[in-house]
C-alpha angles and dihedrals in degrees: 000000000000114000114237111243116239108215093208090057091064112119089218093056094044095049091046092049093048093046091048093049093047093048092045091052092046094048092047092052091044092050091049091049092047093051091047093048094047092047092052091045094052092045091049089051091054091046092051092050094049092045091051092049093050092047093048093053092043091053091050092050092048088053091055097256111154115257097247092053092044091050090050091055090054097045118128133188092234103025137063126220127194138165124232129195124223090277094053096254121144113247123206091334128105113267087228093053089101127034118257112271096034100083099051090060091067102042091108114108112265124204115237111273094020115134138177144126149202144206114244142171112241137165119248119235111280094008138099100208119091121236128200113247134186112217126190125184135194123189116214134183113231138165087268093054133262113338130187121221115207124196117185133177129183116242096211092110090052092049091047092051092048091048091051091049092049092050091049093050093044089057098037102046095059090048091052091048091052091048091050090050091051093046092047091048091051097044095045090047091052091046093050096047092090090047091054090048090051092048093049092049093048090049090053095050114100135171090274095047099042088125090075120099134206119250116263112217114220092230096103091217133116092291090055091050090048091053092048091048092050092049090050088050090050089050090055092046091049091049091047091047092049091047091048093051090047090046092051091047093049093043091051090051093047093048092047093058100062092037091052091046092052092047092047093048092052095043092051091048092050092050094048126090118279089264091083117151095233095178089058091047091048091050092051091047092049090050091053090044090053090051089049092048092051091050093050091046092052092047090052091049091051091047090051091049091050090057088067092223122154114247116265119248100352115195137188106273131188104229090204091064094052091047092051093047093051093043089054092061117103112261137162090257122036117245123222119207122214113189136146129232097258117086117249103211126190131173112242143100121287093230093054096046091045089053092049095050093042092051092048091050094044090051091050094046091050092061102027123107103204113331138055124171133184121202125194120190146138115259124179094333095314134102110245128195118185126189117193129187134179096227129117093289129226122281115244092241091057099046094096096037095058089068091061119098119271091005118150127176122225121284095262090084097042118098090185132000109309127241130250095290093245102100099086091037088058090048092052093047094050096043093050090049086057089054092252135110140222129210142173126240137165115278122228087238091059096256132092128303119202113197122196121187126188134174115265117250 
């Protein structure tokens, strides 16, 4: 059943949405901060101008300059300056110099040198609407007593500038957010195109088309590394699949041989006269059954090794003991054991190590002429087991191939009919699972030398 795609689960949609929300929030905060900063800056500029005008006039008055001349020095194109006496009356200035409602706020007696100010709402002359004003005062001591200098400026220009800025931002921020969303949608889409191509190719690969590979974008980024990793994985899967098919084919062929031999032996015996030598038939059948049992056992050992599982219940084993027990078994060629007095302990299971040693000895006996020896020793902190035979040896070019499954060399090395070609493959699989290794060298007797090394317990 095909899973229904949820549009909101799309990486493209989610990244675009997150990017848009983050940018929208950032632009909103930035716009708010900009409006606030500009507003404070413009207000501070007006305050500074009014304060300077009031201070200029106050300094003139303190120096004895007549009020009209002092007012002229503090005149401003946008601000008004007037002088009040201690009773709040306007001196020498026009009564309309300041809007009604401004002057009464500063009737209170001010001490000479005192200054201050406020922002108020006042009506302009002849109007009903209120207008924001900034008013600054400066008290000064003169020959006529303490006077108060007032400087006031309307804030309409400031409010107009702030309104214009707000309108601009209110129209510009949404446009920027939309542009960011479109750019994010486009860029993420371009970035995910190789991913979609990889996904589509992987979806199309089946067991019969495992040779296909995903496209590798030339970007050199994470997507490129993902594609190369997936192609490497597909290479391993194809190799494993090919090996598995070959393994199944070889195993089927190997299993068919003893089964066919058993069937043939029995059918021939049944078609023969009553004077059949049944003990001989039984012996032949048992021989083929033993061959079949060994083949199945080796296949099971290889399957267990392929599962990459750690061995169950490993113990400390003396490799000398296993070598002596296997050498004592009856074989076509006697086996001589060479071992020192010190124990050579490894950590493994008895069944696995017995299988390894038995397969090494069986392989040597199969090709030996007269002598097979097994040596157990410690070498450079490792446990070493060496099996030598005096057979024809193994060519250098074949020393890696003989560890492959169902591999047999030509008949020139065989003393008798070879086995299934699984013995050394089983040895290699078990030894490598024990973090060791096995290799082939030339024996001093002219035959083959198989060297196995394992970590000490």
